[in-house]
C-alpha positions, 0 to 999 in steps of 0.5 A, spaced: 586 599 451 594 598 451 598 596 446 600 590 445 607 588 445 609 586 437 605 593 436 609 597 440 616 594 437 612 595 430 611 602 431 619 603 434 622 600 428 617 604 423 620 609 426 627 608 426 626 607 419 624 614 418 628 617 422 633 613 419 630 617 411 631 623 414 637 623 417 635 624 425 632 619 431 626 620 433 623 621 440 625 615 446 617 616 448 616 609 450 622 606 448 624 599 452 628 598 459 636 598 457 637 599 449 638 607 448 638 608 441 645 608 438 646 614 432 644 610 427 636 609 430 638 603 432 638 599 439 644 598 441 649 600 447 649 608 446 656 611 447 656 615 454 657 621 451 650 621 445 645 626 447 638 626 447 635 632 444 627 631 445 624 637 442 628 637 436 626 629 435 633 627 433 639 625 436 646 628 435 654 628 439 656 634 443 661 637 436 655 635 430 653 643 431 657 649 428 656 654 435 655 661 432 658 664 438 651 668 441 649 664 447 641 666 446 641 664 439 645 657 440 640 654 444 634 657 440 637 652 435 639 647 441 647 647 440 647 651 433 647 649 425 649 642 424 655 642 422 653 635 417 646 637 415 642 642 409 642 650 412 637 655 409 639 662 408 634 666 406 633 673 404 626 675 402 628 681 398 634 682 392 636 688 396 639 683 402 643 679 398 649 683 400 647 681 407 645 674 406 652 674 404 657 677 409 653 671 414 655 666 410 661 669 410 661 670 417 660 663 418 664 660 413 670 664 417 667 660 423 668 653 420 675 654 417 677 655 424 677 649 425 678 645 417 685 645 417 687 649 411 680 646 407 678 651 401 669 652 401 666 652 394 660 656 393 655 655 388 652 659 383 648 660 376 650 666 371 644 671 374 645 670 381 653 672 380 651 678 375 645 680 380 649 679 387 656 679 384 662 676 387 665 678 394 670 682 394 678 678 395 681 684 399 676 685 404 674 677 405 683 678 408 680 685 412 674 682 415 674 675 415 680 672 415 679 668 409 684 666 405 682 668 397 685 660 395 681 658 401 674 660 399 673 656 390 667 659 386 663 655 380 658 658 376 654 654 372 649 657 366 643 654 369 640 652 376 640 643 373 647 645 373 648 649 379 644 643 383 649 637 379 655 641 382 653 641 388 650 634 389 658 633 386 660 637 392 657 636 397 660 628 398 667 630 397 671 630 405 676 635 401 672 641 403 670 644 408 664 646 407 659 648 400 655 653 399 649 654 393 647 660 391 640 661 388 635 666 386 627 666 388 623 659 387 624 655 382 621 650 381 627 644 381 629 645 387 623 641 390 623 637 396 627 631 392 632 636 390 633 638 398 633 630 400 638 629 397 642 635 399 641 634 405 643 626 405 650 628 401 651 633 407 650 627 412 654 623 409 660 626 408 660 631 414 661 636 412 655 642 412 651 645 406 648 652 406 643 655 401 642 662 399 636 663 397 635 671 395 629 673 394 625 666 396 619 665 399 619 660 404 617 653 402 617 646 404 624 642 404 628 638 407 633 643 410 633 642 419 633 649 420 632 656 416 634 662 418 632 669 415 637 674 414 636 681 412 640 688 413 640 690 422 642 698 422 649 700 425 651 703 431 657 708 430 663 705 432 666 704 440 673 708 440 676 709 449 672 716 449 666 713 448 662 713 441 664 715 435 658 720 433 656 720 425 661 715 424 659 707 422 661 701 426 661 694 425 657 690 420 650 687 424 645 682 422 638 681 424 637 673 424 630 671 425 630 663 425 623 660 422 625 653 422 629 650 427 630 643 430 627 645 437 621 648 433 623 655 437 622 662 434 626 667 434 629 674 432 637 675 434 640 683 432 648 680 431 654 683 430 660 681 426 666 683 431 672 683 424 679 683 429 676 677 433 672 673 427 666 672 431 659 674 433 657 679 439 648 680 440 647 687 439 642 688 446 638 695 448 643 699 444 642 705 442 641 705 433 638 711 431 643 716 427 641 723 428 646 726 423 643 726 417 645 722 411 646 727 405 648 735 407 643 739 406 644 745 400 645 751 401 641 757 403 636 751 406 634 752 413 629 746 413 628 740 409 623 740 403 615 739 406 612 733 407 608 730 400 600 732 400 601 739 402 601 741 394 598 741 387 601 739 381 597 745 378 594 750 382 587 749 386 581 753 381 578 759 382 572 760 385 569 762 380 571 756 375 568 752 380 561 748 379 562 751 371 560 747 364 565 749 361 571 746 366 567 741 369 572 743 376 577 741 371 585 746 369 585 748 363 589 745 357 595 748 358 596 745 365 594 738 364 597 733 369 604 730 365 601 723 365 596 726 360 601 727 354 604 722 349 610 719 352 616 720 346 620 713 346 626 714 347 
């Protein structure tokens, strides 16, 4: 049975209301003719440069995204990372904190090219800064082109304080971007908290990056979630070819965990500190045949594989099945973990 005009208008009104709350626009499947969607979800005249992305159920202007600079990744993200939204950057393990921070600094370098001198605020708790550390000022300038005065830090004693600072900073147009770094999956960072951050970012027209170290994916209001890990570096390229035993440019493995287009994918990106841009690595050899640590003198081969040598000699044939030993080593050769542990 065909849906009546009143019911259809009611459905579209509800879609527009939900879209306003979430900061996106519903897909135009059966919109009335002559009533294009405006950027706020109303059925007004739309500008000529308005782009409607059907798969992502969103509509945005062409300059609403920050292109990463890699064609395949930008296409999978529907144009890049949203400029006026909350974006998540995950590291599944604590040891990936350096890779997550390096990728965030690379994005910061891209943002500052268009920010006209505006600073970036990096917010974190005392726990996360004590665990992962702070970026090195000279490295910021040399590798990312970020002047030390362009990157501000706010260290909060507790997560609730860091969230408050992030919400207040996200509404400020005097900042080029806001970075909030936390650890794990705290209960306070729920769907409501991320909705507030996303709404503040959309209102100010500035990106907010949520860096999550050693965290598992969970429902949030962020339209994009990237999972970042370190990738092996290839040898440095010279005029004569790859320089054996050298370490090339920093590389990241980027996996799309959530996006507007719902297109999954995994990419290996290299950051070019000279051009301040990303390059995609495709089909390059990453193995390094040179040992990381040289072998000691007098050693020709590495140690034998584990499992071939026992902790104590095997019992003699005369002792096998003996009730006195029970197949166990003599008292003087008992395993070390059976002895008492010395404190200190």
